[in-house]
C-alpha positions in Angstrom: 103.2 109.6 149.1 105.5 108.1 146.4 107.5 105.0 147.3 110.7 104.8 145.3 112.9 101.8 144.6 115.8 101.0 142.3 115.5 97.4 141.0 119.2 97.6 139.8 120.4 98.4 143.4 122.0 95.7 145.5 119.8 96.7 148.4 116.8 94.4 148.8 113.5 95.9 147.6 111.8 95.6 151.0 114.7 97.6 152.5 114.3 100.3 149.8 110.6 100.5 150.6 111.4 101.0 154.3 114.0 103.6 153.4 111.6 105.4 151.1 109.0 105.7 154.0 111.7 106.9 156.3 112.8 109.6 153.8 109.2 110.8 153.4 108.8 110.9 157.2 112.1 112.8 157.6 111.0 115.2 154.8 107.8 115.9 156.8 105.5 114.4 154.1 104.1 111.9 156.6 102.1 112.8 159.7 100.6 110.7 162.5 97.4 109.2 161.3 98.3 109.2 157.6 97.7 105.9 155.8 100.3 104.3 153.7 99.1 103.0 150.3 97.8 99.4 150.5 100.5 96.8 150.1 98.6 95.5 147.0 98.6 98.9 145.4 102.3 99.4 146.1 103.2 96.0 144.8 101.2 96.6 141.6 102.7 100.1 141.1 106.3 98.9 141.6 105.9 95.5 139.9 107.1 93.6 142.9 105.7 90.7 144.9 103.0 91.5 147.4 105.0 89.7 150.1 108.0 92.0 149.5 105.8 95.0 150.4 104.2 93.2 153.4 107.7 92.5 154.7 108.6 96.2 154.4 105.4 97.2 156.2 106.0 94.6 158.9 109.5 96.1 159.5 108.0 99.5 159.7 105.5 98.1 162.2 108.3 96.5 164.2 110.0 99.9 164.4 106.8 101.4 165.7 106.5 103.8 162.7 103.2 102.3 161.5 100.3 100.5 163.1 98.8 97.7 161.0 95.2 96.7 161.5 93.0 94.5 159.4 90.7 96.7 157.4 92.5 99.9 158.2 95.8 99.2 156.5 99.1 100.7 157.6 98.6 103.9 159.6 101.5 106.2 160.6 102.0 106.5 164.3 103.3 109.3 166.6 106.8 107.8 166.2 107.1 109.7 162.9 107.5 113.0 164.7 111.2 112.7 165.6 111.9 112.0 162.0 110.0 115.1 161.0 112.1 117.1 163.4 115.1 115.9 161.5 113.8 117.7 158.4 114.1 121.0 160.3 117.7 120.1 161.3 118.6 119.3 157.8 117.1 122.5 156.5 119.1 124.5 159.0 122.3 122.6 158.0 121.7 123.3 154.4 121.0 127.0 155.1 124.2 127.3 157.1 126.2 125.5 154.3 124.8 127.9 151.7 125.8 130.8 153.9 129.3 129.5 154.0 129.4 128.9 150.2 129.6 125.1 150.5 128.5 123.2 147.4 125.8 120.6 147.8 128.1 117.8 146.7 130.6 118.8 149.4 127.9 119.0 152.1 126.6 115.5 151.1 130.1 114.1 151.2 130.7 115.5 154.7 127.4 114.1 155.9 128.2 110.7 154.5 131.7 110.8 156.0 130.3 111.8 159.4 127.5 109.2 159.3 129.9 106.4 158.9 
């Protein structure tokens, strides 16, 4: 798992960490029982404060996506499964868009417009 952040973004770093975990879950790269990297390792790799990562992990815990236990770290829960199903829906949408000759940029714009 690779947590990605953009320090130049206006979005707080902790929120970017949460979004990165959500994206990995939606892409099917996270499964129930998987462990997230330790907060200390993530903070070191990203060059951010440990408390920033802990805040992100706490938000993920509050959402029910991870279970945090002392000595075990942050473990992905069964709540990740609906996000993984989203990956299949997205793949089907992309396949349909390709069949119709829709460009990736156009599809992305339509999704963003619909999401709002």
